[in-house]
N, C-alpha and C positions, 0 to 999 in steps of 0.2 A: 397501421397506416393503410391508406387506400389510394389507388391510382386516381388521379384527377386531371384537370385541364393542363395541356402542354402545347405551346404553339408549335407549328411546323418549323423545325430547325434544320431540315434537310437531311436528317439522319434519324434512325429509330431510337426510341428511348421512352422513358416514363418519368413523370413527376409524382412523388408520393406525398400525401397530405395526412395530417393527424387531426381531423376534426375542425380545421380552420380554413381560412381562405389563402393562407400562405403555404406554398410548397416547401416542405422541409428537406426533401431528398430528391436530387436529380440523378437519374440513372440513364446511361446510354449503352447501346450494344450494337453489334455488327459493324463496328469501326475497327480498323487494324490498331494494334497496340503501337504507340509511338516508339520510335527507335531510342529516344532519350526519355525514359520515364522518370518522373520525379519520385517514385516510390510505388507503394502498393495501390495508391489511389491516383487518379488523374489530377484532381484539384479539389479545393474546398471553396464553397461559395457562401457569402454572407450578405445580408441586406445592410445597406448603408445609407447615410444622408450626407449632404454637403459636398456634392460632386465637385463644384468649382474650387472649394477649399482644399479638398483632398488632392485634386489634380495640381493645384498651385504648390502644395507641400512637396509632392513628388517631383515636380519640375525644379523646385528650389534646391533640392539635394541631388539632382541628376539621376533619380531612380528610373529605371526602364519600366515601361508599362505599355499595354495595348488597350486602347479605349475604343469601344464599338457600341453600336445599337443592336439590340436583340431583334431578330426577324419577328415580325408579327406584333409583339407587345410593345416594342420600342424602348424597353428597359435599357438604361445605360449600363454597360458592363466594363469594368476596369480590371484587367488581368495583370498580375505581377507575380514576383517570387519572393517568398519570405527569406530571412537570412540562412535558413537551412536548405533552400532550394525547392521547397514545396510551392506549387502553383496555387495562387489565391485569386478568387474572383470576388469583386465587390460590386453588388447590384444596387443601382440607384433608380429612383422613380423616373419614368419617362418625362415628367413635367419639369424636372430640374434643368436649369439652364447653365451653360458654360459661361 
């Protein structure tokens, strides 16, 4: 893996790539460890499609989530917790509409 493009997110870190255009691993550092950690990792991020549909499914069952736009790239990021309490990030293309 090699270090590649990472937008300015307001804190230090690196995105690692493995020969493609999609970052496979996001690393951050110099941030304090949260008081309530979900485990040995902060969160898992996955590329996703169908933002409006996913949001509607979460709303229909009353699932808590935090939806935001990534600084710089405009990627939609939906953060939630899985049934075991691990934080999950679903990343959607900036062109997707709600």
